[in-house]
C-alpha positions in Angstrom: 7.9 257.0 167.1 7.7 256.4 170.9 4.8 258.2 172.4 6.8 259.4 175.3 9.1 261.3 172.9 6.1 263.1 171.4 4.8 264.4 174.7 7.4 267.1 175.1 6.6 268.4 171.6 2.9 268.3 172.3 3.4 270.2 175.5 5.4 272.9 173.7 2.7 273.3 171.1 0.2 273.5 173.8 2.1 276.2 175.6 2.4 278.3 172.6 -1.4 278.3 172.1 -2.2 279.3 175.7 -2.5 283.1 175.4 -4.0 283.1 171.9 -6.8 285.6 171.7 -8.2 284.2 168.4 -11.4 282.4 168.5 -11.9 279.0 167.0 -14.5 278.5 164.3 -16.7 276.2 166.2 -20.4 275.7 165.2 -22.9 277.1 167.6 -24.4 273.7 168.0 -21.1 272.3 169.2 -20.6 275.2 171.6 -24.0 274.7 173.1 -23.2 271.0 173.6 -20.3 271.8 175.9 -21.5 271.0 179.4 -19.9 272.4 182.5 -20.2 270.3 185.7 -21.0 271.9 189.1 -17.9 273.4 190.6 -16.8 271.5 193.8 -16.5 273.5 197.0 -13.1 275.2 197.4 -10.5 273.4 199.6 -8.2 275.3 201.9 -5.1 274.7 199.7 -7.0 276.1 196.7 -8.0 279.3 198.5 -4.4 279.7 199.7 -3.1 279.3 196.1 -5.5 281.9 194.9 -4.6 284.3 197.7 -0.9 283.8 197.0 -1.3 284.4 193.3 -3.4 287.6 194.0 -0.8 288.8 196.5 1.9 288.3 193.9 -0.1 290.2 191.3 -0.8 293.1 193.7 2.9 293.3 194.7 3.7 293.6 190.9 1.1 296.4 190.4 -1.3 294.1 188.7 -5.1 293.8 189.4 -6.3 291.0 191.6 -8.2 288.2 189.7 -11.7 287.2 190.6 -12.4 283.5 191.4 -15.0 282.1 189.0 -17.1 279.0 189.5 -17.2 278.0 185.9 -13.4 278.2 185.6 -13.1 276.1 188.7 -15.5 273.5 187.3 -13.6 273.2 184.1 -10.3 273.1 185.9 -11.7 270.3 188.1 -12.5 268.1 185.1 -8.8 268.3 184.0 -7.4 267.6 187.4 -9.7 264.5 187.6 -8.4 263.5 184.1 -4.8 263.9 185.1 -5.3 261.7 188.2 -7.2 259.0 186.1 -4.4 258.8 183.5 -1.6 259.3 186.1 0.1 262.0 184.1 0.5 265.7 184.4 -0.4 267.3 181.0 -2.3 270.0 179.1 -4.2 267.2 177.1 -7.4 268.5 175.5 -6.7 272.1 176.4 -8.7 273.3 173.3 -11.9 271.7 174.8 -11.4 273.5 178.1 -10.8 276.7 176.2 -14.0 276.2 174.1 -16.0 275.5 177.2 -14.8 278.6 178.9 -15.4 280.7 175.7 -19.0 279.3 175.6 -19.9 279.2 179.3 -17.8 282.0 180.9 -17.5 284.6 178.0 -13.8 284.0 178.0 -11.8 285.7 175.2 -8.4 284.5 176.4 -7.7 281.2 178.3 -4.5 279.8 179.8 -3.6 277.2 182.4 -0.8 276.0 184.7 -0.7 272.4 185.8 1.5 270.8 188.6 1.8 267.5 190.5 3.3 266.4 193.8 3.6 269.7 195.7 2.4 269.5 199.2 1.6 273.1 200.0 0.1 276.2 198.3 3.4 278.1 198.7 5.5 275.3 197.1 3.3 275.1 194.0 3.0 278.8 193.6 6.8 279.3 194.0 7.4 276.6 191.4 5.2 278.3 188.9 6.8 281.7 189.7 10.1 280.2 189.0 9.1 279.0 185.6 8.9 281.7 182.9 5.9 280.4 181.1 3.9 279.7 184.2 4.9 283.1 185.7 3.7 284.7 182.5 0.2 283.1 183.0 0.1 284.3 186.6 1.1 287.8 185.7 -1.0 287.9 182.5 -3.8 290.2 181.4 -6.7 288.2 182.9 -9.8 289.1 184.8 -10.8 285.7 186.4 -9.1 282.5 187.6 -9.7 279.5 189.7 -7.9 276.3 190.7 -8.6 272.7 191.2 -6.4 270.7 193.6 -7.1 266.9 194.1 -5.1 264.1 195.7 -4.7 260.7 194.0 -5.0 257.4 196.0 -1.4 257.8 197.3 -2.2 261.4 198.6 -0.1 263.2 195.9 -1.7 266.5 194.9 -2.5 267.4 191.2 -3.3 271.0 190.3 -5.0 272.8 187.4 -4.9 276.6 187.6 -6.9 278.3 184.8 -7.0 282.0 183.9 -9.4 283.8 181.6 -10.0 287.3 180.3 -13.6 288.3 179.7 
C-alpha cells in the first residue's frame, strides 16, 4: 500500500489518542532515559499565540494555561523534526507524551500542529475552526507551550502542546 495513503489513517489514530488519560506501562529505566533539551527562548509569534489561546479560554469561562519550559522543549523537538522531514505530522507523539509524563508530571497530553501560517492570529483561528484542534485549546489542561520555527524558505511550522498535571 502506498505510504501516502496510510498517513491519513495514522493521523486519525493519533488524534484519537491525544486526550487519553491512561498511562503507558513503561519501565522506569526507559522513562529515566528520556532526555529533554533546553527550551529555546520564546519568539514574539509564540508569545502572541499563547496570549490568543488564553484570551479565547478566558472568554469561554475557562482558566488560563501556564506556559511551561519542559513542554516548550518537547514541542521544539517535534517542530524541528517536521522541518527536517518537510511534513506536518503527529509522528512519534507517544514519545513526546512519555517525555512529558516523566519530566513534567503530565497526566494528560495533547498537541496541535500546523504549517504555513504567517501570523499568530491566522494559526490560532485555523485551530479554532477545526473541531479537534479547538477541543485541545478548550480542554481540561493546566499548562501549555508552543514551538514555532521557520524552514529555509521562511514557512512557519508550529507544535502547540497541552498538558494536565
